[in-house]
N, C-alpha and C positions, 0 to 999 in steps of 0.2 A: 872654649870647651872642646876637649878632644874626643869625647865619647867613651862608652863602656868598653873595656877589654876583657873582663872576666867572662869566660865562656858560659859557666853555669848561670850567672846573672843575666847574660844576653838571652840564653834559651828560655829562662823563666819569665823574662819581661819583654818578649818579642812584640806582643800585642798587634797581631796582623790585622790589616784592614783590606777589604776587597774593594778596590776603586771601581766605580760603576763604568760600564761601557765595554767595548771590544777594541783591541789594539792590534796593530800589524807592524811588521818589520818590512821596510822597503829599502831599495838601494837606488841611489841617484848618482849620476855623474856630475851634475851641476846644481849648486844650491839655488840658482836663480829660479828653479822649478817650484820652490816652496817658500812660504813665509816662515821664518824661524819661530815665530810666536805660535805656530800650529804644531810644533814638534814636542814630543815628550822627551826624546833623546836624539842627539846627533853625534855620530862618531865617525871620524875620518879614518878610512882604511886605504890601503894601497890601490884597491880596485875601484874605490868610489866612496860615497857617503852612505852609511847605514842610518836610517831614520826610523824611529818608532813614533807612530801617530795613531790617532783614533781611526778606526776602520772607515767610518763615514767620511772623514776628510780625505783619506786615501782613495776611496771610491769616487768622490767628487772630482779629485784631481786625475783620475784614471791611472793611478799608480798600480803596478802589479805587486802581489804578495802571495805567499803560499802558506802562511801560518796565522790563524786567528787566535789571539790570546786574551786571557784575563790578566789584570795587573794587581798584584798583591804587594802591599808595602808593610814591612816590619817597622813599627813606629818607634822601637827602641833606638836611641842614638848610639849606634855602634861605631867604634873607632875603626878607622881605615887600617890600623895596625893590629886589630884583633885577629886571633888565630882560632880556626875551627868552626865558626858559625856557619859559613857557607857549606863546609863539608858535612856538618851535622844535619842541616835541613835538606840538602840535596841528596844525601844518602837515604833519608827517610822518604823523600818523594820517589827516589829511584826504586826503593823496595816496593812501593805501591804502583810502579809502572808509570809514573808521571814525569815527563821531561820538564826541565825548567831552564829558563834563560835569566841569568842574574845580572843586575846592574847594581854595583856598589857606589852610591853617591856619598857626599860628605856626611850627611846626617843619618841616612837610612839605607837599608838594602831593599831593592825592588825586584820582585820575582814575577816573571811572565810565564804562565802555564797555559796549556791548551784550554780554550774556553770551556770545553766539556769536563775538564778536571778541576775547575776552580773550587767547587764545594768540597771535594775530597781533600784538596790541598789545604784549604782553610781548616778542616778537621785535624789534619796532621800538624799544622803549625800550632793550633790551639792546644794540642796534647802536650807540647813541650812545657807550657806554663803550668800544667797540672802535675807534672812529675816532681 
């Protein structure tokens, strides 16, 4: 199954969920510092590894971070080849003054917003299905 590509259908059927907890982005030079099972996301960059994990786990490991976020998942199975979904919701969030960090995984899009903006972001996402 390759996922939905029709933008109108994607927007109407986003069905966002707010995953419980607080999440942080950390950077590591060495993966020996963490158990991969504790990560939400691991991405290798030239400067090191970006890791998203629960804030509590980062605190326990004494990892530094500068952004505490909420994690929203769009439960629609979006195609990796779809066009316009990220632009549509990121523009709506931007108009409301909400920054977002987006991860497009195989089945779903995952959006990390400032913890204080989660409620407003959910309202914005839910409005798409009402249009």
